[in-house]
N, C-alpha and C positions, 0 to 999 in steps of 0.2 A: 122564558126559555125553559124547555122541558128538562126535567132532572134525569140524569143518567141512571140513577137507581131505579126509578119508575120504569125506565125502558128495559132494564135487565129483567124485571118481573114480567113485562109484557111478552118476552120471548117464550115463556113457558118451556124453557129448556130443562132437561133432566138435572136433578140436583147435583149430580156428579160432573156435569159438563162444565168445563172452564170457559168463562165468557172472555172473548177476545175483542179488543177495540182497535179499529183501524183509524189512524190519524188523518188529518186533512192532507190531500195530495198537493204537491207543487208541480205544476205543469210547465213545460218549456214554452217559450214565447217565440213569435216570428223574428227572424233576423232583421235588425235595422238596416242591413245592407240592401234588402229589398226596397226599403224606403218608400218614397212617394211617386215613383215612376216605374213600377214593375208590372203594370197592367199590360197585357198583350192582346191585340186585336186578332180575332180568328174569324175573318169575314165579318158578318154582322154581330157576332158574339164577342164577348170580352172575358178574358181569363186572368185571374190574379192568384199569386202564390199564397198558400196558407200553411200554418204549422199544425200538424196533427201530433198530439203528445199522448202517450199512454203511461199511466202509473198504476201498476197492478191490473185490475180489471176495468179501471176507469179510463175514459178517453175524452179529450177536449181539443177543440179547434179554435185557433185564433188567427187574426188577420191584421195587417197594418192599416190604420186609419189616419188620415192627415186632415188637420183643421187650420184654417187661416194661414196656410203656407208653412205650418209647423208640424213637426212629427218626424218619423212615424210614431203612432201610439198604438199599442196592441189592444185590440177589442176581441171579445169572444164572439164567435159566429153562433148566434143564439136564436134559432127559429122558434123556441118556446117563449121568448120575450115578445109579448104583444107589441111593446113599444121599446125603442132603443134608449139606452141609459149611458150617461157619462159620469165619471167620478167627479164629485163636487170640487175636490182640490184642483183637478185639471181644468174644469170649467172656469174656476176662479183665475187660474194662471193665464188662461187664454182670453179672459175678459168677455166671455159669452154673455150677451145681453139677456135680461129677463124677458120671458114671454108669457107672464101670468103670475098668479099668486101660488104660494106653497100648497102642495097637495099631499094628502095622506096616502100611505101605502101600507099594505098588510102582508105579513109573512107568517110562517108557522110559529105560533106562540109569541108574536111580536107585532109592534106597530112602528112604522117609520114615516119619513117624509121625503118629498122630492120637489125640486124647484124647476119649472119649465124654462128652458133656455133656447135661444135661436142659434143654430150651428153656424150660419153664414156659409162661406165657401168651405166645402169638405169633400173628401174622396176616399175610396177604398184603394189603397196602393196606387193612387194616381188616376183611377177611374172615377170621374166626377159624379157626385151625387147632388140631387136638388137640395137647396137649403130647406131646413125644416125645424120644427120644435122637437127638442130632445129633453129627457128628464135628467136633471143633475141630482145625484143622491150619493150618500156615503153608505156603501154596501160592504159587508165583510168579504174579504177575498179580492176586492178591487182597490186599486190606488196605492197599495204598498209596494215596497221594493220587490222586484221580480214578479209582480202581479199584473194582470190586465188592467186597463184603465177605462173600460166601458163594455157595453153589450150592444152588438149590432143585431137588431131584431127583425121580426117579420113585417113590421111597419115599413121597413126599407125594402126587404126582399120581395114582398108581394107587389110592389109597384113595377117590377120587371116581369110580372106574370109567372115566372118560374125561375128556379136556380138549380144548379148542380153542385153538390158537395162531393168531391172526390177524395176519399180518405187515402186511397192507395197512391194516387199521384200527387196529393198535397195541393189541390187547386180548388178554386171557387169560380164557377162560370155563370155569367149572365148572358141570356140569349140575344139581347138587343138593347135598344135604348130604354131609358126609364120612362114609364107611363105616369099618368096623373094619379093622385090619391083619390079615393072615394070620398065624396062629400056627404054621403049618408051610408047607413049600414047596408052591406051587400052580403048575401049568403049564397054559397055554392055547395050543392050536395052532389059530389062527383061520382063517377067520372063524366065529364061533358063529352059532347060529340066532336069537338075540335081536337086536333092532334097536338101533342106536346112538341115544342120546338125541336126539330131533329138535331140541331147543333148541340143539344144537351144529352143525346142518347148514344148508347153503344150497344152493339149486339155481340153475344146474346145477353139477355138480362134475366134475372130470376123471376120477374113478374111485376104486376101492377096491382096496387091497392087503391080503393076509393078514399078520397079525403073530403071531409066536411070543412069548408073554409068560411070563417066569419071575418069580414074585412070592413073597415070603416075609417073615419077620419083619425089618423094617428095610431091605428092598431090593426093587427091581423093575427089570427090563430088558425092552425091547421090540425084537424083531429082525424086519426085513423081508428080502426076498430080491431081489437085483438080478442082471441078466444082462448079460454082456459076450460077445456072440457066442454060442458054445456053452457058455460057463461061467456057472453060477449060483452066487452067493456070498451068505452071510448077512451083512447089515450092520445094526448097531444104529442105531435112529432116535435121533439125538443133536442136539437143538437147541443144546446147550452147545458143540458143535464148530463154530466159525465157518468152518472149512474142512473139507470131507469128507476122509476118510482111508482108505487101503487098506494092508493088511498087506504089507510089502515082498516077501516070498516069493510071496504071492498075485498081486501085480502082475506079477512076473516070469513066473509060470506062465501068466497070462492073456496076457502080451505087451503090456502097456500101454507106450506110447511115452514115453521120457524127454523132459525139457525141459532148457533151460540155466538154470533158475531154482531157487534155494533160498529157503526161507521160514523165518523164525524163529517158533517156537511154544513154548508152555509146556505142561508136563504137571503132574501133581499134586506133583512134587518136583524139577522141573528146567526149564531153558530150553534148547531145542535148535534146531539148524538142519537142516531136512529138505529133500530133493529133491522136486520136483513132477513128476507124471507125468500124461499125458493120458488121459482116459477113452475118447475116441472115442464112438461110438454106444453107449448103454446104456439099459436099461429097468428099471422096477420091476415085478416079477412081479405081475400083476393078478388079480382075482377079481370076477365069474365069468369063465369062459373066454371068450376073444375080446376082452377089454378091454386086452390088453397094448399094442396100438398107441396107445391113448389115454394110456398111462402112460409114454411116452417121457420119459426124464430129460434135463435140459439138459447137453450136452457141456461139461465143464469140466476143471480140473486138480485132482488129489488129492495130498495129502501122502502120501509113501511112508515108512513106518517100521515097525519091528518092534513088533507088538502082543503079544509074549510067546507063551505056549502057547495058540494059537487053539482047540485042541480043548477046553481048559478054559473059555475065554472064551465060546465058542459063536458067535463072529462073526469075520469076517475084514476088517471095515471099519466105518467110521462114516459114516452118511448125515447130513450136517450142515446147518446153516441156510443155507449158501451155495446148496444145492440146493433145500431145502424152500421158500425164499422165492419161488421162481418160480411156485409154485402159489397164492400169495396167502394161503391159510390151510390148515392141516392139523388133523385130529382124530385123536388117539391114543386108541383105544378099548381100554383094557387088559382090561376085563372080557370083551369078545367077540372079542379078537384081530383088530382091524381098524384099518387106517390109511386114512382118508378124505382125499382131496386136493382142494383147490379148483381152480377153472378159471383161475386166474391173474389 
C-alpha cells in the first residue's frame, strides 16, 4: 500500500497550499423492489433499471443480479472489468461450485487471489444470462453493509455485441439475445462497416469514437483514444471507475497540472490514497474525420497512479463514469469497435 506522505510529496504543490484528502464515497444501490423480474422487452431488445449514484464529482452505476433464484444482489456495471467478479462471502453463501484452482490477481501496490466459480442460473434483473465461470474474490468496497456484491464486466456485455448505459434514464439496454463466447482471442480495431444496433441509438448524438476491442475466453476490454494537446493516449472505457485515471508516468510526460487534493480509492486488493491532476482541455478521438470538435471531453481531475506495465495492459488511463455521465448515455459496440456518445 502506498504511503499517503509520499503521495503528498508527489503533488509538487506550493508549500503554502493546504493538502485536502477526499474520503471513500458511499454510493446508493439499486432498489430491491426492482428485484429479479424488472427486465422489460422492447422488441428484440431488453432493458433493465439501474441505479446511477453521484457523490461529489464521482459517479457509479449498479444493477440487480440474481443467482440460483436468490437475490437481488447489487453488482457494479463495470465495463473496465475484463472478467466479472463476485464477493467471496456471497459465493460461499450461495454454494457456487469451484471451477478451477485459486488464481493470483494484482492491483496497485498489492497482490490478491481469486477463486473461479460456476454461476449456474443467473440473471440481470430477471434477464437470463448464460451460466459461466466468475471470479470469487475479497475486494475492498465489495461485500460489506451497503456495498455492492460483485462486478458485472465486459466478459458478459461483449457477448451481446453491444450495450447502452443510459445515465439520464437509469437504464441498461441489451440489443438482442446473448451470443457465444469467443474460444480464442479476437481483436477489433474499429469502427467496423456494420451498423450499431438501432435499438440502442437516439438522435441526435454527440458523435462516435473508434474502439479497439480485445475479446477472448472469459474476458473483454474496450479501449478508446484521447488527446491532450499533441499527445494521444489509449484509455480503457471503464464505467466501473467512478473517477477517471491516468498512469502516473503518462501524466508527467503530458504535463498534467497537479492539485493539492488527494483522494481515497479502492483497487482489487487495496485501499490507497492518490493525488489528483488536472486534465485541462482534452478530446476523445472521433470518427469520421472532422468530428473531434464535437467530442470535446469535460475538463476534470484524474486520479494519478501507477497502472503497472502499460505496454502489457494496452492502455495508459481509464475513461470513467465521471466523464461518461456528461453525455447522458453511451453505447459500447464491442462487435464493431465503436463508442457512441449521447448529446448530454
